[in-house]
MARPA-445968 format. One record per residue (C-alpha): residue number from 0; x, y, z. Coordinates in nm, 2 decimals. Last residue first. Example, Ala and Ser with C-alpha at 12.3 -4.5 7.8 and 13.67 -1.06 7.14 Angstrom:
% MARPA-445968
+-----+--------+--------+--------+
| pos |      X |      Y |      Z |
+-----+--------+--------+--------+
|   1 |   1.37 |  -0.11 |   0.71 |
|   0 |   1.23 |  -0.45 |   0.78 |
+-----+--------+--------+--------+
% end
This chain:
% MARPA-445968
+-----+--------+--------+--------+
| pos |      X |      Y |      Z |
+-----+--------+--------+--------+
| 498 |  -1.05 |  -1.57 |  -2.95 |
| 497 |  -0.82 |  -1.30 |  -2.81 |
| 496 |  -0.51 |  -1.42 |  -2.61 |
| 495 |  -0.27 |  -1.19 |  -2.78 |
| 494 |  -0.44 |  -0.97 |  -3.05 |
| 493 |  -0.12 |  -0.76 |  -3.07 |
| 492 |  -0.31 |  -0.43 |  -3.09 |
| 491 |  -0.54 |  -0.54 |  -2.80 |
| 490 |  -0.25 |  -0.63 |  -2.57 |
| 489 |  -0.06 |  -0.31 |  -2.67 |
| 488 |  -0.36 |  -0.10 |  -2.57 |
| 487 |  -0.46 |  -0.30 |  -2.26 |
| 486 |  -0.13 |  -0.22 |  -2.08 |
| 485 |  -0.17 |   0.16 |  -2.11 |
| 484 |  -0.53 |   0.14 |  -2.00 |
| 483 |  -0.43 |  -0.08 |  -1.71 |
| 482 |  -0.17 |   0.17 |  -1.60 |
| 481 |  -0.42 |   0.46 |  -1.62 |
| 480 |  -0.67 |   0.27 |  -1.41 |
| 479 |  -0.40 |   0.19 |  -1.15 |
| 478 |  -0.30 |   0.56 |  -1.14 |
| 477 |  -0.66 |   0.65 |  -1.07 |
| 476 |  -0.65 |   0.41 |  -0.77 |
| 475 |  -0.82 |   0.07 |  -0.69 |
| 474 |  -0.65 |  -0.18 |  -0.46 |
| 473 |  -0.95 |  -0.38 |  -0.34 |
| 472 |  -1.14 |  -0.37 |  -0.66 |
| 471 |  -0.84 |  -0.44 |  -0.88 |
| 470 |  -0.74 |  -0.74 |  -0.66 |
| 469 |  -1.09 |  -0.87 |  -0.69 |
| 468 |  -1.08 |  -0.85 |  -1.07 |
| 467 |  -0.74 |  -1.02 |  -1.07 |
| 466 |  -0.88 |  -1.30 |  -0.85 |
| 465 |  -1.17 |  -1.34 |  -1.08 |
| 464 |  -0.95 |  -1.36 |  -1.39 |
| 463 |  -0.73 |  -1.62 |  -1.22 |
| 462 |  -1.04 |  -1.83 |  -1.14 |
| 461 |  -1.15 |  -1.81 |  -1.50 |
| 460 |  -0.82 |  -1.93 |  -1.64 |
| 459 |  -0.61 |  -1.68 |  -1.83 |
| 458 |  -0.55 |  -1.74 |  -2.20 |
| 457 |  -0.87 |  -1.56 |  -2.29 |
| 456 |  -0.73 |  -1.22 |  -2.20 |
| 455 |  -0.36 |  -1.24 |  -2.11 |
| 454 |  -0.24 |  -0.97 |  -1.88 |
| 453 |  -0.42 |  -0.66 |  -2.01 |
| 452 |  -0.75 |  -0.84 |  -2.05 |
| 451 |  -0.71 |  -0.99 |  -1.70 |
| 450 |  -0.67 |  -0.63 |  -1.56 |
| 449 |  -1.00 |  -0.50 |  -1.72 |
| 448 |  -1.14 |  -0.31 |  -2.01 |
| 447 |  -1.50 |  -0.20 |  -2.08 |
| 446 |  -1.57 |  -0.24 |  -1.72 |
| 445 |  -1.83 |  -0.39 |  -1.48 |
| 444 |  -1.92 |  -0.16 |  -1.18 |
| 443 |  -1.80 |  -0.29 |  -0.85 |
| 442 |  -1.93 |  -0.54 |  -0.59 |
| 441 |  -1.99 |  -0.80 |  -0.86 |
| 440 |  -1.63 |  -0.93 |  -0.84 |
| 439 |  -1.71 |  -1.05 |  -0.49 |
| 438 |  -1.95 |  -1.30 |  -0.65 |
| 437 |  -1.67 |  -1.54 |  -0.73 |
| 436 |  -1.63 |  -1.62 |  -0.36 |
| 435 |  -1.97 |  -1.79 |  -0.35 |
| 434 |  -1.90 |  -2.01 |  -0.66 |
| 433 |  -2.05 |  -1.88 |  -0.97 |
| 432 |  -2.29 |  -2.10 |  -1.18 |
| 431 |  -2.58 |  -1.86 |  -1.16 |
| 430 |  -2.34 |  -1.58 |  -1.26 |
| 429 |  -2.28 |  -1.75 |  -1.59 |
| 428 |  -2.65 |  -1.79 |  -1.67 |
| 427 |  -2.69 |  -1.41 |  -1.60 |
| 426 |  -2.41 |  -1.32 |  -1.85 |
| 425 |  -2.11 |  -1.15 |  -1.70 |
| 424 |  -1.98 |  -0.79 |  -1.74 |
| 423 |  -1.60 |  -0.78 |  -1.76 |
| 422 |  -1.45 |  -0.67 |  -1.43 |
| 421 |  -1.35 |  -0.30 |  -1.42 |
| 420 |  -1.20 |  -0.02 |  -1.62 |
| 419 |  -1.39 |   0.22 |  -1.85 |
| 418 |  -1.70 |   0.19 |  -1.62 |
| 417 |  -2.04 |   0.04 |  -1.68 |
| 416 |  -2.41 |   0.10 |  -1.63 |
| 415 |  -2.34 |   0.47 |  -1.57 |
| 414 |  -2.52 |   0.59 |  -1.89 |
| 413 |  -2.20 |   0.73 |  -2.03 |
| 412 |  -2.02 |   0.40 |  -1.96 |
| 411 |  -2.30 |   0.21 |  -2.13 |
| 410 |  -2.26 |   0.44 |  -2.44 |
| 409 |  -1.88 |   0.36 |  -2.43 |
| 408 |  -2.01 |   0.00 |  -2.46 |
| 407 |  -2.06 |   0.07 |  -2.83 |
| 406 |  -1.68 |   0.01 |  -2.88 |
| 405 |  -1.69 |  -0.35 |  -2.76 |
| 404 |  -1.67 |  -0.50 |  -3.11 |
| 403 |  -1.34 |  -0.31 |  -3.13 |
| 402 |  -1.18 |  -0.58 |  -2.92 |
| 401 |  -0.89 |  -0.61 |  -3.18 |
| 400 |  -0.92 |  -0.99 |  -3.21 |
| 399 |  -1.30 |  -0.97 |  -3.17 |
| 398 |  -1.34 |  -0.71 |  -3.44 |
| 397 |  -1.13 |  -0.91 |  -3.68 |
| 396 |  -1.34 |  -1.23 |  -3.62 |
| 395 |  -1.66 |  -1.03 |  -3.65 |
| 394 |  -1.56 |  -0.90 |  -3.99 |
| 393 |  -1.55 |  -1.25 |  -4.12 |
| 392 |  -1.85 |  -1.36 |  -3.92 |
| 391 |  -1.84 |  -1.57 |  -3.60 |
| 390 |  -2.10 |  -1.85 |  -3.57 |
| 389 |  -1.85 |  -2.12 |  -3.66 |
| 388 |  -1.66 |  -2.06 |  -3.33 |
| 387 |  -1.29 |  -2.15 |  -3.41 |
| 386 |  -1.13 |  -2.07 |  -3.07 |
| 385 |  -1.44 |  -2.15 |  -2.88 |
| 384 |  -1.57 |  -1.98 |  -2.56 |
| 383 |  -1.83 |  -2.05 |  -2.29 |
| 382 |  -1.76 |  -1.93 |  -1.94 |
| 381 |  -1.89 |  -2.09 |  -1.62 |
| 380 |  -1.55 |  -2.22 |  -1.51 |
| 379 |  -1.31 |  -2.32 |  -1.79 |
| 378 |  -1.31 |  -2.22 |  -2.15 |
| 377 |  -1.27 |  -2.46 |  -2.45 |
| 376 |  -1.65 |  -2.53 |  -2.51 |
| 375 |  -1.70 |  -2.79 |  -2.78 |
| 374 |  -1.98 |  -2.98 |  -2.61 |
| 373 |  -2.17 |  -2.65 |  -2.57 |
| 372 |  -2.19 |  -2.61 |  -2.95 |
| 371 |  -2.55 |  -2.74 |  -3.01 |
| 370 |  -2.68 |  -2.52 |  -2.73 |
| 369 |  -2.53 |  -2.20 |  -2.89 |
| 368 |  -2.72 |  -2.23 |  -3.21 |
| 367 |  -3.02 |  -2.02 |  -3.09 |
| 366 |  -2.79 |  -1.75 |  -2.96 |
| 365 |  -2.60 |  -1.72 |  -3.29 |
| 364 |  -2.92 |  -1.67 |  -3.50 |
| 363 |  -2.80 |  -1.33 |  -3.64 |
| 362 |  -2.46 |  -1.46 |  -3.74 |
| 361 |  -2.18 |  -1.34 |  -3.51 |
| 360 |  -1.97 |  -1.03 |  -3.45 |
| 359 |  -2.25 |  -0.78 |  -3.38 |
| 358 |  -2.11 |  -0.46 |  -3.25 |
| 357 |  -2.17 |  -0.45 |  -2.88 |
| 356 |  -2.43 |  -0.30 |  -2.64 |
| 355 |  -2.50 |  -0.42 |  -2.28 |
| 354 |  -2.86 |  -0.40 |  -2.15 |
| 353 |  -2.86 |  -0.39 |  -1.77 |
| 352 |  -2.92 |  -0.64 |  -1.49 |
| 351 |  -2.84 |  -0.56 |  -1.13 |
| 350 |  -2.63 |  -0.82 |  -0.95 |
| 349 |  -2.46 |  -0.58 |  -0.70 |
| 348 |  -2.29 |  -0.40 |  -0.99 |
| 347 |  -2.38 |  -0.53 |  -1.34 |
| 346 |  -2.51 |  -0.86 |  -1.48 |
| 345 |  -2.56 |  -0.86 |  -1.86 |
| 344 |  -2.87 |  -0.87 |  -2.08 |
| 343 |  -2.77 |  -0.86 |  -2.45 |
| 342 |  -2.80 |  -0.62 |  -2.74 |
| 341 |  -2.60 |  -0.67 |  -3.06 |
| 340 |  -2.57 |  -0.36 |  -3.28 |
| 339 |  -2.54 |  -0.38 |  -3.66 |
| 338 |  -2.86 |  -0.58 |  -3.72 |
| 337 |  -2.84 |  -0.61 |  -4.02 |
| 336 |  -2.64 |  -0.72 |  -4.31 |
| 335 |  -2.36 |  -0.98 |  -4.31 |
| 334 |  -2.05 |  -0.83 |  -4.47 |
| 333 |  -2.17 |  -0.50 |  -4.61 |
| 332 |  -2.36 |  -0.41 |  -4.29 |
| 331 |  -2.07 |  -0.51 |  -4.07 |
| 330 |  -1.83 |  -0.30 |  -4.27 |
| 329 |  -2.06 |   0.00 |  -4.25 |
| 328 |  -2.10 |  -0.03 |  -3.88 |
| 327 |  -1.72 |  -0.05 |  -3.84 |
| 326 |  -1.67 |   0.27 |  -4.04 |
| 325 |  -1.93 |   0.46 |  -3.84 |
| 324 |  -1.77 |   0.34 |  -3.51 |
| 323 |  -1.43 |   0.46 |  -3.62 |
| 322 |  -1.58 |   0.80 |  -3.70 |
| 321 |  -1.73 |   0.82 |  -3.35 |
| 320 |  -1.43 |   0.67 |  -3.17 |
| 319 |  -1.17 |   0.93 |  -3.27 |
| 318 |  -1.35 |   1.26 |  -3.21 |
| 317 |  -1.53 |   1.09 |  -2.92 |
| 316 |  -1.21 |   1.01 |  -2.72 |
| 315 |  -1.22 |   1.33 |  -2.51 |
| 314 |  -1.58 |   1.26 |  -2.41 |
| 313 |  -1.50 |   0.90 |  -2.30 |
| 312 |  -1.19 |   1.00 |  -2.11 |
| 311 |  -1.37 |   1.28 |  -1.92 |
| 310 |  -1.67 |   1.07 |  -1.84 |
| 309 |  -1.47 |   0.78 |  -1.70 |
| 308 |  -1.23 |   1.00 |  -1.49 |
| 307 |  -1.53 |   1.18 |  -1.34 |
| 306 |  -1.69 |   0.85 |  -1.25 |
| 305 |  -1.36 |   0.72 |  -1.10 |
| 304 |  -1.33 |   1.04 |  -0.89 |
| 303 |  -1.69 |   1.00 |  -0.76 |
| 302 |  -1.62 |   0.63 |  -0.67 |
| 301 |  -1.30 |   0.72 |  -0.49 |
| 300 |  -1.49 |   0.99 |  -0.29 |
| 299 |  -1.75 |   0.75 |  -0.16 |
| 298 |  -1.69 |   0.39 |  -0.27 |
| 297 |  -1.45 |   0.19 |  -0.49 |
| 296 |  -1.19 |   0.08 |  -0.24 |
| 295 |  -1.34 |  -0.26 |  -0.16 |
| 294 |  -1.22 |  -0.35 |   0.19 |
| 293 |  -0.95 |  -0.60 |   0.27 |
| 292 |  -1.08 |  -0.91 |   0.45 |
| 291 |  -0.96 |  -0.93 |   0.82 |
| 290 |  -0.73 |  -1.20 |   0.93 |
| 289 |  -0.66 |  -1.23 |   1.30 |
| 288 |  -0.31 |  -1.33 |   1.43 |
| 287 |  -0.31 |  -1.43 |   1.80 |
| 286 |  -0.04 |  -1.26 |   1.99 |
| 285 |  -0.26 |  -1.08 |   2.24 |
| 284 |  -0.50 |  -1.00 |   1.95 |
| 283 |  -0.30 |  -0.92 |   1.64 |
| 282 |  -0.43 |  -0.78 |   1.32 |
| 281 |  -0.35 |  -0.88 |   0.96 |
| 280 |  -0.52 |  -0.70 |   0.67 |
| 279 |  -0.62 |  -0.94 |   0.39 |
| 278 |  -0.59 |  -0.97 |   0.02 |
| 277 |  -0.79 |  -1.17 |  -0.23 |
| 276 |  -1.04 |  -1.28 |   0.04 |
| 275 |  -1.32 |  -1.48 |  -0.12 |
| 274 |  -1.35 |  -1.72 |   0.17 |
| 273 |  -1.25 |  -2.01 |  -0.06 |
| 272 |  -0.92 |  -1.85 |  -0.12 |
| 271 |  -0.87 |  -1.79 |   0.25 |
| 270 |  -0.71 |  -2.14 |   0.23 |
| 269 |  -0.39 |  -2.05 |   0.42 |
| 268 |  -0.07 |  -2.12 |   0.21 |
| 267 |   0.17 |  -2.31 |   0.43 |
| 266 |   0.54 |  -2.28 |   0.38 |
| 265 |   0.81 |  -2.55 |   0.40 |
| 264 |   1.18 |  -2.58 |   0.45 |
| 263 |   1.31 |  -2.93 |   0.41 |
| 262 |   1.50 |  -3.12 |   0.68 |
| 261 |   1.34 |  -3.45 |   0.59 |
| 260 |   1.20 |  -3.50 |   0.94 |
| 259 |   1.08 |  -3.14 |   0.94 |
| 258 |   0.90 |  -3.18 |   0.61 |
| 257 |   0.74 |  -3.50 |   0.73 |
| 256 |   0.62 |  -3.33 |   1.05 |
| 255 |   0.47 |  -3.05 |   0.85 |
| 254 |   0.29 |  -3.30 |   0.63 |
| 253 |   0.14 |  -3.48 |   0.93 |
| 252 |   0.04 |  -3.16 |   1.11 |
| 251 |  -0.13 |  -3.03 |   0.79 |
| 250 |  -0.33 |  -3.35 |   0.70 |
| 249 |  -0.63 |  -3.25 |   0.91 |
| 248 |  -0.64 |  -2.94 |   0.70 |
| 247 |  -0.80 |  -3.14 |   0.42 |
| 246 |  -1.14 |  -2.97 |   0.42 |
| 245 |  -0.96 |  -2.63 |   0.42 |
| 244 |  -0.81 |  -2.69 |   0.08 |
| 243 |  -0.44 |  -2.78 |   0.08 |
| 242 |  -0.17 |  -2.54 |  -0.03 |
| 241 |   0.15 |  -2.68 |   0.14 |
| 240 |   0.45 |  -2.52 |  -0.03 |
| 239 |   0.76 |  -2.73 |  -0.02 |
| 238 |   1.12 |  -2.63 |  -0.08 |
| 237 |   1.44 |  -2.82 |  -0.18 |
| 236 |   1.30 |  -3.11 |  -0.38 |
| 235 |   1.56 |  -3.34 |  -0.53 |
| 234 |   1.30 |  -3.50 |  -0.77 |
| 233 |   1.35 |  -3.86 |  -0.65 |
| 232 |   1.40 |  -3.77 |  -0.28 |
| 231 |   1.10 |  -3.53 |  -0.25 |
| 230 |   0.88 |  -3.76 |  -0.46 |
| 229 |   0.96 |  -4.07 |  -0.25 |
| 228 |   0.90 |  -3.88 |   0.08 |
| 227 |   0.56 |  -3.74 |  -0.03 |
| 226 |   0.41 |  -4.05 |  -0.20 |
| 225 |   0.13 |  -4.06 |   0.06 |
| 224 |   0.01 |  -3.72 |  -0.06 |
| 223 |  -0.06 |  -3.87 |  -0.40 |
| 222 |   0.16 |  -3.86 |  -0.71 |
| 221 |   0.38 |  -3.64 |  -0.92 |
| 220 |   0.12 |  -3.45 |  -1.12 |
| 219 |   0.31 |  -3.22 |  -1.35 |
| 218 |   0.14 |  -2.89 |  -1.42 |
| 217 |  -0.06 |  -2.82 |  -1.73 |
| 216 |  -0.16 |  -2.46 |  -1.81 |
| 215 |  -0.51 |  -2.45 |  -1.96 |
| 214 |  -0.58 |  -2.44 |  -2.33 |
| 213 |  -0.70 |  -2.79 |  -2.41 |
| 212 |  -0.90 |  -2.82 |  -2.09 |
| 211 |  -0.76 |  -2.93 |  -1.76 |
| 210 |  -0.84 |  -3.21 |  -1.50 |
| 209 |  -0.61 |  -3.16 |  -1.20 |
| 208 |  -0.51 |  -3.49 |  -1.04 |
| 207 |  -0.71 |  -3.61 |  -0.74 |
| 206 |  -0.50 |  -3.73 |  -0.44 |
| 205 |  -0.28 |  -3.44 |  -0.49 |
| 204 |   0.10 |  -3.38 |  -0.51 |
| 203 |   0.24 |  -3.11 |  -0.73 |
| 202 |   0.51 |  -3.04 |  -0.98 |
| 201 |   0.87 |  -2.93 |  -1.02 |
| 200 |   0.80 |  -2.56 |  -0.99 |
| 199 |   1.13 |  -2.37 |  -1.01 |
| 198 |   1.17 |  -2.09 |  -0.75 |
| 197 |   1.41 |  -1.79 |  -0.75 |
| 196 |   1.17 |  -1.50 |  -0.74 |
| 195 |   1.26 |  -1.38 |  -1.09 |
| 194 |   1.08 |  -1.67 |  -1.26 |
| 193 |   0.74 |  -1.52 |  -1.16 |
| 192 |   0.46 |  -1.65 |  -1.38 |
| 191 |   0.55 |  -2.02 |  -1.31 |
| 190 |   0.53 |  -1.96 |  -0.94 |
| 189 |   0.21 |  -1.76 |  -0.95 |
| 188 |   0.04 |  -2.03 |  -1.16 |
| 187 |   0.16 |  -2.30 |  -0.91 |
| 186 |   0.02 |  -2.10 |  -0.61 |
| 185 |  -0.31 |  -2.04 |  -0.79 |
| 184 |  -0.34 |  -2.41 |  -0.88 |
| 183 |  -0.29 |  -2.51 |  -0.52 |
| 182 |  -0.55 |  -2.26 |  -0.40 |
| 181 |  -0.80 |  -2.38 |  -0.67 |
| 180 |  -0.74 |  -2.75 |  -0.59 |
| 179 |  -0.42 |  -2.94 |  -0.65 |
| 178 |  -0.25 |  -2.96 |  -0.32 |
| 177 |   0.11 |  -3.01 |  -0.20 |
| 176 |   0.33 |  -2.79 |  -0.42 |
| 175 |   0.69 |  -2.90 |  -0.47 |
| 174 |   0.96 |  -2.65 |  -0.53 |
| 173 |   1.31 |  -2.68 |  -0.67 |
| 172 |   1.51 |  -2.37 |  -0.55 |
| 171 |   1.65 |  -2.17 |  -0.84 |
| 170 |   2.02 |  -2.16 |  -0.92 |
| 169 |   1.99 |  -2.11 |  -1.29 |
| 168 |   1.66 |  -2.08 |  -1.49 |
| 167 |   1.77 |  -1.77 |  -1.68 |
| 166 |   1.55 |  -1.53 |  -1.47 |
| 165 |   1.70 |  -1.70 |  -1.16 |
| 164 |   2.06 |  -1.63 |  -1.27 |
| 163 |   2.01 |  -1.26 |  -1.33 |
| 162 |   1.80 |  -1.23 |  -1.02 |
| 161 |   2.07 |  -1.40 |  -0.81 |
| 160 |   2.34 |  -1.17 |  -0.95 |
| 159 |   2.13 |  -0.86 |  -0.89 |
| 158 |   2.04 |  -0.96 |  -0.54 |
| 157 |   2.41 |  -1.04 |  -0.46 |
| 156 |   2.52 |  -0.70 |  -0.60 |
| 155 |   2.26 |  -0.52 |  -0.39 |
| 154 |   2.37 |  -0.73 |  -0.09 |
| 153 |   2.74 |  -0.64 |  -0.15 |
| 152 |   2.65 |  -0.27 |  -0.19 |
| 151 |   2.46 |  -0.28 |   0.14 |
| 150 |   2.75 |  -0.44 |   0.33 |
| 149 |   3.00 |  -0.20 |   0.18 |
| 148 |   2.80 |   0.11 |   0.24 |
| 147 |   2.71 |   0.00 |   0.60 |
| 146 |   3.08 |  -0.06 |   0.68 |
| 145 |   3.19 |   0.27 |   0.52 |
| 144 |   2.93 |   0.49 |   0.69 |
| 143 |   2.96 |   0.35 |   1.04 |
| 142 |   3.34 |   0.32 |   1.01 |
| 141 |   3.36 |   0.69 |   0.93 |
| 140 |   3.18 |   0.78 |   1.25 |
| 139 |   3.41 |   0.54 |   1.44 |
| 138 |   3.72 |   0.70 |   1.29 |
| 137 |   3.59 |   1.04 |   1.40 |
| 136 |   3.62 |   0.94 |   1.77 |
| 135 |   3.99 |   0.90 |   1.74 |
| 134 |   4.15 |   0.66 |   1.99 |
| 133 |   4.39 |   0.74 |   2.28 |
| 132 |   4.22 |   1.00 |   2.49 |
| 131 |   3.94 |   0.80 |   2.67 |
| 130 |   4.12 |   0.46 |   2.69 |
| 129 |   3.89 |   0.23 |   2.90 |
| 128 |   3.57 |   0.44 |   2.92 |
| 127 |   3.64 |   0.55 |   2.57 |
| 126 |   3.66 |   0.20 |   2.43 |
| 125 |   3.35 |   0.06 |   2.61 |
| 124 |   3.13 |   0.35 |   2.50 |
| 123 |   3.27 |   0.35 |   2.15 |
| 122 |   3.21 |  -0.03 |   2.12 |
| 121 |   2.85 |   0.01 |   2.21 |
| 120 |   2.80 |   0.28 |   1.96 |
| 119 |   2.97 |   0.06 |   1.70 |
| 118 |   2.73 |  -0.22 |   1.78 |
| 117 |   2.42 |  -0.01 |   1.76 |
| 116 |   2.51 |   0.18 |   1.45 |
| 115 |   2.60 |  -0.15 |   1.27 |
| 114 |   2.29 |  -0.33 |   1.38 |
| 113 |   2.05 |  -0.05 |   1.29 |
| 112 |   2.20 |   0.00 |   0.94 |
| 111 |   2.20 |  -0.37 |   0.87 |
| 110 |   1.84 |  -0.42 |   0.98 |
| 109 |   1.72 |  -0.11 |   0.79 |
| 108 |   1.90 |  -0.22 |   0.48 |
| 107 |   1.75 |  -0.57 |   0.50 |
| 106 |   1.40 |  -0.43 |   0.54 |
| 105 |   1.45 |  -0.20 |   0.24 |
| 104 |   1.60 |  -0.48 |   0.03 |
| 103 |   1.28 |  -0.68 |   0.08 |
| 102 |   1.29 |  -1.01 |   0.25 |
| 101 |   1.36 |  -1.36 |   0.12 |
| 100 |   1.56 |  -1.61 |   0.33 |
|  99 |   1.62 |  -1.92 |   0.13 |
|  98 |   1.99 |  -1.93 |   0.21 |
|  97 |   1.95 |  -1.85 |   0.58 |
|  96 |   2.25 |  -1.64 |   0.66 |
|  95 |   2.09 |  -1.32 |   0.77 |
|  94 |   1.87 |  -1.49 |   1.03 |
|  93 |   1.86 |  -1.19 |   1.27 |
|  92 |   2.05 |  -1.38 |   1.53 |
|  91 |   2.32 |  -1.47 |   1.28 |
|  90 |   2.35 |  -1.10 |   1.19 |
|  89 |   2.39 |  -1.00 |   1.55 |
|  88 |   2.65 |  -1.27 |   1.62 |
|  87 |   2.85 |  -1.16 |   1.32 |
|  86 |   2.81 |  -0.80 |   1.42 |
|  85 |   2.94 |  -0.86 |   1.76 |
|  84 |   3.23 |  -1.09 |   1.65 |
|  83 |   3.33 |  -0.85 |   1.37 |
|  82 |   3.32 |  -0.55 |   1.60 |
|  81 |   3.53 |  -0.73 |   1.86 |
|  80 |   3.79 |  -0.81 |   1.59 |
|  79 |   3.79 |  -0.45 |   1.47 |
|  78 |   3.84 |  -0.32 |   1.82 |
|  77 |   4.13 |  -0.56 |   1.89 |
|  76 |   4.28 |  -0.46 |   1.55 |
|  75 |   4.26 |  -0.08 |   1.62 |
|  74 |   4.62 |  -0.05 |   1.76 |
|  73 |   4.75 |  -0.24 |   1.45 |
|  72 |   4.62 |   0.05 |   1.24 |
|  71 |   4.89 |   0.28 |   1.38 |
|  70 |   4.76 |   0.59 |   1.57 |
|  69 |   4.85 |   0.94 |   1.45 |
|  68 |   4.82 |   1.19 |   1.73 |
|  67 |   5.14 |   1.35 |   1.61 |
|  66 |   4.94 |   1.48 |   1.31 |
|  65 |   4.77 |   1.74 |   1.53 |
|  64 |   4.44 |   1.80 |   1.70 |
|  63 |   4.12 |   1.71 |   1.50 |
|  62 |   4.28 |   1.67 |   1.15 |
|  61 |   3.94 |   1.56 |   1.01 |
|  60 |   3.76 |   1.88 |   1.09 |
|  59 |   4.05 |   2.10 |   0.98 |
|  58 |   4.08 |   1.92 |   0.64 |
|  57 |   3.70 |   1.93 |   0.59 |
|  56 |   3.70 |   2.31 |   0.51 |
|  55 |   3.90 |   2.26 |   0.30 |
|  54 |   4.00 |   1.96 |   0.09 |
|  53 |   4.08 |   1.63 |   0.27 |
|  52 |   4.42 |   1.46 |   0.24 |
|  51 |   4.35 |   1.09 |   0.30 |
|  50 |   4.58 |   0.89 |   0.53 |
|  49 |   4.46 |   0.93 |   0.89 |
|  48 |   4.08 |   0.94 |   0.90 |
|  47 |   3.98 |   0.83 |   0.55 |
|  46 |   4.25 |   0.55 |   0.57 |
|  45 |   4.12 |   0.43 |   0.90 |
|  44 |   3.76 |   0.43 |   0.77 |
|  43 |   3.88 |   0.22 |   0.48 |
|  42 |   4.03 |  -0.03 |   0.73 |
|  41 |   3.70 |  -0.03 |   0.92 |
|  40 |   3.51 |  -0.11 |   0.60 |
|  39 |   3.76 |  -0.37 |   0.50 |
|  38 |   3.72 |  -0.55 |   0.83 |
|  37 |   3.34 |  -0.54 |   0.80 |
|  36 |   3.36 |  -0.65 |   0.44 |
|  35 |   3.58 |  -0.95 |   0.52 |
|  34 |   3.34 |  -1.05 |   0.79 |
|  33 |   3.04 |  -1.02 |   0.56 |
|  32 |   3.22 |  -1.24 |   0.30 |
|  31 |   3.28 |  -1.50 |   0.57 |
|  30 |   2.92 |  -1.51 |   0.68 |
|  29 |   2.79 |  -1.55 |   0.32 |
|  28 |   3.03 |  -1.83 |   0.25 |
|  27 |   2.95 |  -2.01 |   0.58 |
|  26 |   2.57 |  -1.98 |   0.50 |
|  25 |   2.62 |  -2.13 |   0.15 |
|  24 |   2.84 |  -2.40 |   0.30 |
|  23 |   2.58 |  -2.50 |   0.56 |
|  22 |   2.28 |  -2.47 |   0.32 |
|  21 |   2.43 |  -2.71 |   0.07 |
|  20 |   2.54 |  -2.97 |   0.33 |
|  19 |   2.20 |  -2.95 |   0.51 |
|  18 |   2.02 |  -3.01 |   0.19 |
|  17 |   2.23 |  -3.32 |   0.10 |
|  16 |   2.23 |  -3.46 |   0.45 |
|  15 |   1.85 |  -3.42 |   0.49 |
|  14 |   1.78 |  -3.58 |   0.15 |
|  13 |   2.01 |  -3.88 |   0.22 |
|  12 |   1.88 |  -3.93 |   0.57 |
|  11 |   1.51 |  -3.90 |   0.47 |
|  10 |   1.55 |  -4.15 |   0.18 |
|   9 |   1.73 |  -4.41 |   0.38 |
|   8 |   1.52 |  -4.37 |   0.70 |
|   7 |   1.18 |  -4.38 |   0.52 |
|   6 |   0.94 |  -4.17 |   0.71 |
|   5 |   0.68 |  -4.35 |   0.92 |
|   4 |   0.32 |  -4.26 |   0.87 |
|   3 |   0.20 |  -4.01 |   1.14 |
|   2 |   0.03 |  -4.12 |   1.46 |
|   1 |  -0.20 |  -3.86 |   1.62 |
|   0 |  -0.23 |  -3.90 |   2.00 |
+-----+--------+--------+--------+
% end
């Protein structure tokens, strides 16, 4: 039997009571509002049936028989109360009142609609078996519409209010990430990049703190895994995301038990990160979930469509790009002489080497001087970059900031070595330092522009860039290419993240 470290009674009791108190009153509040809306919806249905004067031809439909069949609202009170009880139990069973519950509005609308229709249909059967000629059938049809409309309107309003508060840093759940490897960093980067989801990253626990460069995002290291209870209590943690690497999975049962003892909700991020799956399809085998890597979309007809798109866009842009290229070539020649074009071996699709063309932005002997600058590298992973690289010329600095140095790569696109959109072509020495999962980005043609370039360029870590490249390959569409082009243009014009 596995023995877990004991949880501090004082800290766990205080934390559990605080969290349970908050959740209890939030759940009660949501439940009571729904009950008021159900009652109000039925009252509105009563008004529509008996009090509203409908224009023709609806007046005859609503009138049914005669005005003497008017039934006072008090006669419907037992039905309303039964409906409130049934829907309340139904919503509790569906988990509607869990404060941290996050599902899409479409899923919630489907659940509410199905529940209201089912319960009102059940009531109609019971009522008309008991008193077949006393109650109006039309009022139940009105009640379906009015109750659903009120409940959905309230939830839309609630989502809007929550999002408004969350984007301003108010009312978010305080989150602790357990794990500081690539998976943990990805989770933390996603949390900080998405303020509208309602989470505030407090920090992370890891036995080995993240070592970052000067430009990397810095997350607060709160301690080791053994400090879990103290950190949760001290920082008032409300939610835990366990993002351990696969070689530490033996700690999962212990951490799950600690979360349960403290009464804290937790989620587990599976370490498919090291298996190079950016997204997966989930299958079920007799209740056992099976993860299948999502296929690369760029093959067959999709590949042909992308090639047609590339050629069309390049040819249409020639009247603009050719004069611009001539002007840039003249500026380079006046600034630092020849050569104008820089040729370099890059790694293309499936690891094939090709000659990549760029406007020269550095001094002619830049490659020979690279070794002496390796100690000043400011990029992570296998990349080499410097903000103030002394090898860059005056014109070259402007070309790099605007990405115009890559204009000759349109020739690579015409040759079929590259595409307009795709992962940036890597150097052979960089590919040699790739981790196995990084190589998935080599399954598609490299591109002149890419999704990381649109979202932050050099400010994005290498692992983030690779995951974005894999996402692009697995979710390719012509519309996605167009969206990236539209995103790249303002990113290039602003010079954000270019160095």
